[in-house]
C-alpha positions in Angstrom: 121.1 105.0 79.7 118.6 105.4 82.5 118.8 102.8 85.2 115.6 101.6 86.8 115.7 101.4 90.6 112.0 101.0 91.4 109.7 98.5 89.6 106.1 98.3 90.6 104.4 95.3 88.9 100.6 94.8 88.9 100.3 96.0 92.5 96.8 96.1 94.0 95.9 96.6 97.7 92.5 95.9 99.3 91.2 96.6 102.7 88.3 94.3 103.0 86.2 94.9 99.9 87.6 98.4 99.4 90.3 98.6 96.6 93.0 101.2 97.7 95.3 100.4 94.8 94.3 98.9 91.4 96.9 97.2 89.1 99.7 99.8 89.5 102.6 99.4 87.0 105.4 101.9 87.3 109.1 102.2 86.9 111.2 104.9 88.6 114.8 105.8 87.4 117.8 106.2 89.6 118.6 109.8 90.3 115.3 111.4 89.4 112.8 113.3 91.5 109.6 111.4 90.9 106.3 112.9 92.1 103.1 111.0 93.0 100.3 113.6 92.6 96.7 113.1 93.6 94.0 114.1 96.0 93.7 112.6 99.5 92.5 109.0 99.2 94.2 108.5 95.8 96.4 105.7 97.2 99.7 107.7 97.3 100.5 107.0 101.0 99.6 103.3 100.6 102.0 103.0 97.7 105.0 104.7 99.3 104.5 102.7 102.5 104.9 99.5 100.4 108.0 101.0 98.8 109.5 101.7 102.2 108.8 98.2 103.4 106.1 99.1 105.9 103.2 97.5 104.0 102.7 94.7 101.4 100.5 94.5 98.4 97.4 92.2 98.2 98.7 91.2 94.8 101.6 92.1 92.6 105.2 92.9 93.6 107.4 95.9 94.3 111.2 95.8 93.6 113.7 98.3 94.8 117.3 98.0 93.6 116.2 94.7 92.0 115.3 93.3 95.4 111.7 92.3 96.2 110.2 94.4 99.0 109.9 94.2 101.9 113.4 93.3 102.7 115.6 94.2 105.7 118.7 94.3 103.6 117.6 97.6 102.1 116.8 99.5 105.3 120.0 101.5 105.2 119.6 102.4 101.5 116.1 104.0 102.0 115.2 107.1 103.9 111.4 107.4 104.7 109.5 110.5 105.9 106.0 109.6 106.9 103.0 111.9 106.6 102.7 112.1 110.4 105.8 112.9 112.3 107.3 110.0 114.3 109.2 112.0 116.9 109.7 111.6 120.6 108.2 114.8 121.9 109.7 114.5 125.4 113.2 114.5 124.0 115.2 117.4 122.4 115.8 117.5 118.7 119.4 116.5 119.3 118.3 113.4 121.4 115.9 112.4 118.6 118.7 112.7 116.0 121.1 110.7 118.2 118.6 108.0 118.8 117.7 107.6 115.1 121.3 107.9 113.9 122.3 105.1 116.4 119.7 102.9 114.7 121.4 103.5 111.4 124.8 102.6 112.9 126.1 106.2 113.0 128.5 106.8 115.9 131.0 109.3 117.3 132.4 111.9 115.0 130.4 110.8 112.0 127.2 111.0 114.0 127.9 114.5 115.2 128.9 115.6 111.7 125.7 114.3 110.1 123.5 115.8 112.9 125.2 119.2 112.2 124.8 118.9 108.4 121.1 117.8 108.4 120.1 120.5 110.9 121.8 123.1 108.8 120.0 121.8 105.7 116.6 122.2 107.3 117.5 125.4 109.0 117.0 124.2 112.6 120.6 124.6 113.9 119.6 127.1 116.5 116.9 124.8 117.9 119.0 121.6 118.4 118.6 121.5 122.2 114.9 122.5 122.2 112.3 120.0 123.3 110.4 118.7 120.3 107.1 119.3 122.2 108.0 123.0 121.9 108.4 122.8 118.1 105.8 124.1 115.8 104.2 121.8 113.2 106.4 123.1 110.4 109.5 122.6 112.6 108.5 119.0 113.3 108.2 118.4 109.5 111.7 119.7 109.0 113.1 117.6 111.8 111.4 114.5 110.3 113.2 115.4 107.0 116.5 115.8 108.8 116.1 112.3 110.4 115.3 110.8 107.0 118.5 112.2 105.6 120.8 111.2 108.5 122.2 108.0 107.0 122.7 109.5 103.4 120.2 107.0 101.8 120.4 106.2 98.1 116.6 106.6 97.9 114.4 109.1 99.8 110.7 108.4 100.1 108.9 111.5 101.3 105.2 111.6 102.0 104.0 115.2 101.7 107.3 116.5 103.1 106.4 120.3 102.9 102.9 120.3 104.5 102.7 123.1 107.0 106.0 124.6 105.9 106.0 128.3 104.8 106.8 129.1 101.1 110.3 130.5 101.8 111.4 127.4 103.7 109.6 125.2 101.2 111.8 126.6 98.4 114.9 126.0 100.6 113.9 122.3 101.0 113.4 121.9 97.3 116.8 123.4 96.7 118.1 120.7 99.1 116.2 118.0 97.0 118.0 119.3 93.9 121.4 119.0 95.6 120.6 115.5 96.7 119.5 114.6 93.1 122.9 116.0 91.8 124.6 113.5 94.1 122.7 110.6 92.6 119.9 110.2 95.2 116.5 109.1 94.0 113.6 111.0 95.5 110.0 109.9 95.5 107.7 112.7 96.7 104.0 112.5 97.2 102.1 115.8 97.0 98.8 117.4 96.2 100.4 120.8 95.7 100.4 121.6 92.0 103.5 124.0 91.9 105.5 121.2 93.6 104.4 118.7 91.0 106.0 121.0 88.4 109.4 120.7 90.1 109.6 117.0 89.6 111.4 115.3 86.8 108.5 113.0 86.2 105.0 112.5 87.6 102.5 109.8 88.2 98.9 111.2 88.4 96.8 109.1 90.8 93.1 109.0 91.3 91.0 106.5 93.3 93.8 104.0 93.5 94.5 104.0 89.8 97.4 105.5 87.8 95.8 107.8 85.3 98.9 109.2 83.6 102.8 109.2 83.8 105.2 111.6 82.2 107.3 114.8 82.7 105.3 117.8 83.7 105.8 119.3 80.2 104.7 116.0 78.5 101.5 115.9 80.6 100.7 119.5 79.8 101.5 119.1 76.1 99.4 116.0 75.7 96.4 117.7 77.3 97.1 121.1 75.6 97.0 122.8 78.9 99.2 125.4 80.7 99.2 123.8 84.2 99.5 120.4 85.9 96.2 121.2 87.6 94.3 121.5 84.3 96.1 118.4 82.9 95.1 116.5 86.0 91.4 117.4 85.6 91.5 116.3 82.0 93.2 113.0 82.7 90.9 112.5 85.7 87.8 113.3 83.6 88.9 110.8 81.0 89.2 108.0 83.6 86.2 108.7 85.8 
């Protein structure tokens, strides 16, 4: 029996007269990798910001682990990686990790162990003492991911986590996502990369603030009689334009 851990109910978001999200209804199950796929401006970032407690809907409600968002009590259960890296450039990677792990209540031996584990995971162990200002864009993305993983959250919300990361490392990061899923972590990933969409258990296709289809990659391809998510997206998009 699948257990729902995210419930989005009739969520809309307006900025002035501009509707960014329109009547979104969606349920996400515990322990799945759920992808939000759509072009820039589709509303993906706005939606995940609400799920991470950084924004609120104009109307409708978001529930995570049966609690209405935003709520402070869920902060330690959620790991959020924003589209832009929120890092202290004048500090080393290690100092950034120590700062954020202290916010999550990690101290002493456990803090050191988690810093070591997450830096190995994102393949940055050799750059621990390097200043973040000397990191490349891809390295900063990986450090941001490491920070989101520090406190071993039950849910990871990742906004375009692999932008600017080379294909070999991207594969390594997805391997890490599968390992987290095996441990029961729920992952919500926004992307506009079609081959990444295929790696998700289920997908929500978004366009212009609306949900145009939800299903497994195979279901979406079968329903549209197509061979790729890209073709399926174009057909669904065309039907709802």
